[in-house]
N, C-alpha and C positions, 0 to 999 in steps of 0.2 A: 154708484157702487161704493159701498163703505168697506173699509178694511177692518179686520178684527183687531181689538186692542192688544198690545203686547206689553209685557212687564219684564224688566230686567232685574235679576236678583244676584247678589254676591253670596257665594256659599263657601263653606269650609268642609271638605269631604274627609271623613275618617274611614278609610278602607279597612277591610279585615276586622270589622267590629263584630262583637258577639251577637248583636241583633240589629235589625234595621230600625232607624229612628230619624225623625225630622225635628230639629230644634234642640236646645234653645239657641238664642243668638250668642255669638262669640266674637268679640271685637267688631261688631257691626255686621257680621256675616251670619247667615243661617247655617247652623251646623247640621250636616247630613251624614249619618252613619250607615254604611252598607257592609254587607258581609263579603262582597267580592274583593279579590286582590287587585292591587293597582298595576296590573299588567295587561297589555294588548287592548286597552280601552274597556276592560271589564268593569272597572269601578264607574267609569263615565256612563256606560250602558245601564248599570244598576241605579245610578242617580236619576237618569232620565226615566227609567221604568217606574221608580218609586214616586217621583213627582207627578208623572202622568196618571198613575193609578190613584194617588192621593187626591188629585184635583179633578179626577174623572174626565180626562181629556186624552186624545190620541198621543202616542209617543212622538209622532211627527211634529207636534206643536211645541215640543221641548228641545232646545238646542244649546249646546255648550258653545259660547261665542268667544271665550277667552279662558286661558289656563288649562288647555287640553291635557297637559302632562303634569299639572301642578295640583296640590291639594286645594289651593285657592282658585275658584272658578267663577266666571260670570256666565249666567244662564239666561237665555231669552225664552219666555213662555208666551205663546200666542193664544189669544182668546181668554185670558185670565186677567182680572184686575188686581191691583195691590191689596185691596180689601179681602179678596179671596185668599191671597197668600197669607195675610195676617190672621185670618180665621183658621188657617191650617196650623199656625203656631200656637193658637190659643188653647 
């Protein structure tokens, strides 16, 4: 039995942005802009949904593992390689 690869990325979230966007890098973190406000986990949910949709994976494969209530978050993505993340930024 093999387990799916997982990749951990550091992101900087910009809530209440005028439009949804992934990238560019900012201080080594991937900047993610979402239109959702930073209340009741809405911005976290928007980040998870955006990454899942962009990488064509289920939302359950994307998980915030650190920085739940911070703009600086660490996210684990299961079933995706670092190369696929880099391709998303290109």
